[in-house]
C-alpha positions in Angstrom: 9.2 -15.7 9.2 8.1 -17.1 5.9 4.9 -15.1 5.4 4.8 -16.4 1.7 4.7 -13.4 0.4 7.1 -13.7 -2.1 6.5 -12.1 -5.6 2.9 -11.4 -4.2 1.8 -7.6 -4.7 0.6 -5.8 -1.6 -1.3 -2.1 -1.0 -0.4 -0.8 2.1 -2.7 2.4 3.0 -0.7 5.2 4.9 2.6 3.5 4.2 4.6 6.8 4.1 5.5 6.7 7.8 4.5 5.5 10.8 3.1 1.6 11.5 1.9 1.9 7.8 5.8 1.9 7.0 7.1 -0.9 9.2 3.8 -3.0 7.9 5.1 -1.8 3.9 8.5 -2.6 4.8 8.4 -6.2 6.9 6.2 -7.4 3.7 9.2 -6.0 1.3 11.6 -7.6 3.4 9.2 -10.9 3.1 10.0 -10.6 -0.8 6.3 -9.0 -1.6 6.2 -6.0 -4.3 4.7 -3.3 -2.4 2.6 -0.3 -3.5 3.0 2.5 -1.2 0.3 5.2 -0.7 0.3 8.4 1.0 -2.2 11.5 0.3 1.5 13.2 -0.6 3.5 11.8 -3.4 6.7 13.1 -2.4 6.3 11.6 1.0 5.3 8.2 -0.6 8.4 8.9 -2.9 10.8 9.1 0.3 9.2 6.4 2.2 9.6 4.1 -1.3 13.7 4.9 -1.3 14.3 2.9 1.7 12.1 0.0 0.8 13.1 -2.2 -1.9 10.5 -3.3 -3.9 8.1 -0.5 -3.5 6.6 1.7 -5.9 5.1 4.9 -4.4 1.2 6.5 -5.3 -0.7 9.4 -4.2 -4.3 8.9 -3.0 -6.7 10.1 -0.7 -8.8 6.9 0.6 -12.6 6.7 -0.2 -14.4 4.3 2.0 -17.5 2.9 0.8 -20.2 0.9 2.7 -22.1 -1.2 0.5 -25.8 -1.2 1.2 -26.0 -4.7 0.6 -22.9 -5.9 3.1 -21.1 -4.6 5.8 -17.7 -4.5 4.1 -15.7 -1.2 4.1 -13.2 -1.3 1.4 -10.7 1.8 -0.2 -11.8 2.3 -3.4 -9.8 5.1 -4.7 -6.4 3.7 -3.4 -7.3 0.5 -5.0 -8.3 1.3 -8.1 -5.2 3.4 -8.8 -2.8 0.8 -7.3 -4.3 -1.7 -9.4 -4.4 0.2 -13.0 -0.6 1.4 -12.1 1.1 -1.5 -10.2 
């Protein structure tokens, strides 16, 4: 399957295990550079060893509801990743 992710940067929240890990691995196999996030940096680093083109980050997810819309977004994880990835 070609998801057209080759060379793209992808942020996967909660990607040190479980479904997040599987998604991160699938994106990396499609050629994406993957930012792995976990609250525990050691877990993210262990996961990154198993996924090519992955970089580990530790971040707590801060969800914000914009008063003017119904959009939710992961502010803290996205900010940290954007600065370092």
